[in-house]
C-alpha positions in Angstrom: 82.9 79.8 104.4 80.6 82.5 104.0 78.4 84.9 106.1 75.9 84.7 103.4 72.8 82.6 104.2 72.7 78.8 103.1 70.3 80.0 100.3 72.5 82.5 99.2 75.5 80.1 99.3 73.6 77.6 97.3 72.8 79.8 94.7 76.2 80.9 94.1 77.5 77.3 93.9 74.7 76.6 91.4 75.7 79.5 89.2 79.5 78.9 89.4 79.0 75.1 88.8 80.9 74.4 92.0 81.0 70.7 93.1 82.8 71.6 96.4 80.5 72.3 99.3 80.1 75.9 100.7 80.0 76.3 104.3 78.2 79.4 106.0 78.5 81.0 109.2 75.8 83.7 109.1 76.6 85.2 112.7 80.6 85.7 111.3 81.9 83.6 114.5 84.5 82.1 112.1 85.5 85.6 110.4 85.8 86.9 114.1 88.0 84.3 115.3 90.3 84.6 112.1 90.1 88.4 112.5 88.8 89.0 109.0 85.3 90.4 110.0 84.4 94.0 109.3 81.9 94.7 111.9 80.8 98.2 110.3 79.8 96.3 107.1 78.9 93.0 108.6 80.7 91.2 106.1 83.8 88.9 106.2 86.9 90.4 104.3 88.0 88.0 101.5 90.8 85.9 103.2 92.8 82.7 102.4 94.6 80.6 104.5 96.8 77.5 104.1 96.7 75.6 107.5 99.4 72.9 108.2 98.6 69.6 109.5 99.5 70.8 113.2 97.4 73.6 112.9 99.9 76.4 112.3 98.8 78.9 109.8 101.6 78.9 107.2 99.9 81.5 104.7 97.5 84.3 105.2 95.9 86.5 102.4 93.6 89.2 103.7 92.2 91.1 100.7 91.3 94.6 100.4 87.9 94.0 98.7 85.9 91.1 97.7 87.6 90.7 94.5 91.1 90.8 95.8 92.2 87.3 96.4 95.5 85.8 95.7 96.3 84.1 92.6 96.0 80.4 92.1 99.6 80.0 91.9 100.4 82.0 94.7 98.1 79.9 97.0 98.9 76.7 95.7 102.7 77.4 96.0 102.0 78.0 99.9 100.8 74.4 100.3 103.5 72.2 101.4 104.2 69.0 99.0 104.4 65.5 100.2 107.7 64.0 101.0 108.8 60.6 100.2 110.3 59.5 103.4 
């Protein structure tokens, strides 16, 4: 999710060759709700969350800059693996 305009998000998606959809929230409502909106700069902080099926946040990473993101392995390690019950 991004506070960028839909047009900016589509340009980024095309530039990176992304197949996943990018969602926009130009008012920053989601970033405010997740407490990652920087009112001074009017940008959302780089953040990653893993939410369990019941809605509990089981992983939260708030970056200190646009480029500060967790390593893919760290993020994937936070995702619960299915059990064979």
